[in-house]
N, C-alpha and C positions, 0 to 999 in steps of 0.2 A: 648221376655224369660220374668218372671216376676220376676221383684227383689224380692219378698218376697222368692224365691226358693237360691239365692243366698245371698252371705255374714254372714256368719252360723260362717265363720272364727274360733277360738282360743277356744271356750267356746265346739263346736261340734267337735269340733274334741280331749279334750285332757276329758278324763271320770274322772268326779265329784265325791266326794266320798258320797254325799246327793243322786245323781244317776246314778251311775256309771254302764257302760253297763258289761252283762253279762262276768265274766271271767271266761277265760279256765284255769283248774290246770297244773301247772308247766307243760312241755314234750308232752299235751295235743296237737295232730294234727287239725291243720281245717279241718271242715266238708267240702270244700266246696262248702259251699251254705250261708251260714245265714252272715247276716250283722250288723253290730254293734258289735260285739264283739273283744275280744284280746285272736289272737291266737297264736303257732308258726307256722311260716310258713317256705318256702325252699327259701333261699340267691336268690340261682340260678334259680331264676320262677320271682325274683324281676326281670322289667324293668325301667330304672333311668326315673323319669320325665322328660318331655319334658316343661314342665314352669319351672322348677327350675330357681329361680330370683341368687342365688351363682353361679359368676363363677370364685371365685376367694377362693382355698380351701389349706389352712394354711398346707405342709408337716407335722410343727414339733407338731402342733396344732393336729393335727392325729395320728400322732405316740403316743403323749399323748392321746388322744383318747382309741387308741387300748390298751396302758397298762392298760387303766384303766377296760375294759371289761375285756379281760386277770384276773383279779384282783376278781372286782365285778360282773360281766357284762354287758348287759345291764339294762338301769334301768329302761328308760324309752320307751314305744312302742314309733316302729315307726308308720307310719299313711299310708294305702295304701286302695287303691280301686279293685276290681274285676274286671281282662281279662276274655275271652275267656279260654285263659291257663295259667292262672299266675296271676300275680300282677301287679302292678303301684304302683310308686313310688307318696305321695303328699309330705310326709315331713320326712324326715332324712336321709336325702342322706350319712350326715357326719359321722352317726354311722349306716347305708349300709355300709359304704367302709371301715370305721375302720374293724366294726366287719370282712368282706371279707379277710381283711388284716392276724385278729387276727387268721384265721383259722379256724372260725366257720360256720358252716350249716346251721343252722336256728340262727333266732332272733324272738322274740316274735313282734306281732304289733297290731292294731289297726285296724280293718277294714269296709269302711264302701260304702256305698253306692253314686254315682255320676251320677246325671241325666244327664250329658252334659259338653260337652270338655267348654264351658263357668265358669261354674260353679267350671269345676276341676282346671282354672287356678283361678277363682278369690280363692278358696280354700287354693292352692297353695302358692300364693303370699300374701294373707293376713294372713296364720298361719306361714309361713318364717316373715313373718315382723314386727309380735308381738313377735316369741319366738326368732330365729336364728340374732345371730351378722351381721348381713352383714354391709359390708360397703358403708358411704354415696354416692357411685357414684349408686350400687347397690340396694339399698332403693329408689334413683331417676327413674332410670330403672322400676323394679316395679312401681310404683307410674303410670309411664309412659305409663304402658301394662293396669293397672288399667281402669285406663282413657281413649285411645285407642283400645283395646278390647276387654273390658268389658263393654263399654261402660257407665261408667261413669263420674259424674263431679267430680270437684275439690274439694267440700260438702263432693261428697259422697262418693269420695274417705276417706277425713277426717274421717266420723261418722263409717265406716269398717272397721279404723285401732286405731280408738281411738286419735288420734293426731290435734289439733285444723286449719284449711287450712291454715292461714301462715304458719307453718311449714312443708305443704305439697307444699306450692308454693314453699318456697324457697332452698325444696330439687331440686326441678324442672325444679329451675333457674340452679343448675350447669351443670345440660346437656349442655347448651351454651358455655361449655369453651371446647377449645378447646381439644386435644385427650390424643396430649401430659400431659396436669394438670387431666384427668382424671384419663390417666394411673398410672397418682406417685398417685392422692387417693383412690386407688386401692391397691397398690403395700404399702399401709404407709408409704412415704415418707413425704409427705404434710397431713393434715388431713384434717375434715371435715369443720372445723373455717376456714384454710388456704382458704381452697379455694370458702369457703361465701365471704370471705374477699375482694378477686379473681376476684369475678363475678362482685365486681363493679367499677372496674377498665376498663373503655370503650373501649381504646386506647387498641389494640388488641397488640404492638409493646413494648411499657410498663409493660404491664399487662403479658406477658413473661418476659421481664427481670428481673421485681422482682420474678418472683415462681422462675427463675433459682439461684438470689440472695437466696431466702428465702429455697432450695434445700442445697445450698453449705456454705452456713452460720447456717444452723438450727436452721433459724429465731424464734419466737413467733409467735403467729396471733395476738398479740396487736403492734408486731413489722409491721409486713405485711400489717398491717391498717393502720399504723401511716404512711408507705409508701405512700400506696396510697390516702391516703387522701391530702398527699402531692402533688403528683405529679395530683391532680384533679381530685384521683377518688370522687363514694360517700361512708357513707359509709352504714355498711351493714345493710341493709333494710329503707336508707333514701331515701325517693324523693320527688319532692317536692310538694306544695299541684296540682298544675294543672297535677301533672305525675302521683298522687296518685290518681284524679279522671276519667285520659282517661284508665289509666292500669284499674280502677276498670270494670269501665264501656265495656272496648273492652270484658275485663272478664267474663260479664256477657253476651256478646253478643253471646262471642263463645259458651257458654252455653249454651244457648237462641237458635242457631243452629245448635249447636252436638244431641242435646231431640230431635230438629228437623227434620233432615235428616240421622240421624241413625249413623254421620261419625263421624271421628278426623275432628275439625276443625279451622283452626288457621288465626288471623287477626293479621298482620304485617304494623304495618305504616311506609309509606315511609317520606311525610312530613306534612302537613299542609292540613288539610282536606284531605288528599291522602291515602293509602296504597292499599295491596293486600290482595287477602281472598283465604286462600289453604283446599281444601275439601281433603281429600283419600279415596282411596277405594280399594278394596281389592281381585275383583275378577273382570273378566269379567260380570256375574252377577251383582253384586254387582254394579257397572259401572249404567248400565241399567233400577237397580233400583229405583238412583240417577236420570238420567233422567227421567223416570217415574211420580220420584217428581215434576222436573222442569215445564214435559212438563201438568201436573193437573197444577199448575200453574198459563200457559198459558192462559189455558181456562176456568179460571176463572172470571167470566163476571164485 
């Protein structure tokens, strides 16, 4: 699919004062067909967003939002796309949940046209990354989904979200941490800074030991960094010249293979000069497509 269709991001979802979509008067109902408008829609006709990057909803924050809605209403409309018999949420799940808890029957919604599920996924991820307060693991998972499911490179992800590539890479590295540490980040027991420091510790047993001390003693990020360094870990972002060169080369090769094959490619070095290349496929038809690509390479003179 053409990348020109994708990547509209926040600018296309939030109406600007200079060129805003036609706004329905307060209380006016959706006409059932128009797009790029703001209208009142029924809450019970809104389907959840299957691509929602947020997995953790703070009940206290939701209750505060419910109270705000009861006092002031919904200030920022949610964003939806049309379905045959209702709407599908693109952004604003916290507002929808809080509105339901507040007993509202309708909410203001910005209704846009989305051409495909792939575009829907990218819009939902990019919009939430730019607006919502996601925890570091949710951010990292969102970056990975943009790469794997939207077939974007890390450079393209950084352009979509307005962050430099190093930031994207550092978030993705958090997904290498064991589940127990990722869960602690989700719960707010440790920060993203703690997690980035722990990534630098390659010894898994020592990493878990430092993690447990960080939680039990309430250690600061700087204290965790010092412990990691003392145990032989690298400072966050620190690599040797050779390691930087090798990592950069492998990342470039992964990007080139991903664009060539249209799927996720992962290169894992094992020892000097040797390693593994892992390809992912998402259906039997996708596997057949990859096989045809390789067979076509064999037929070349």
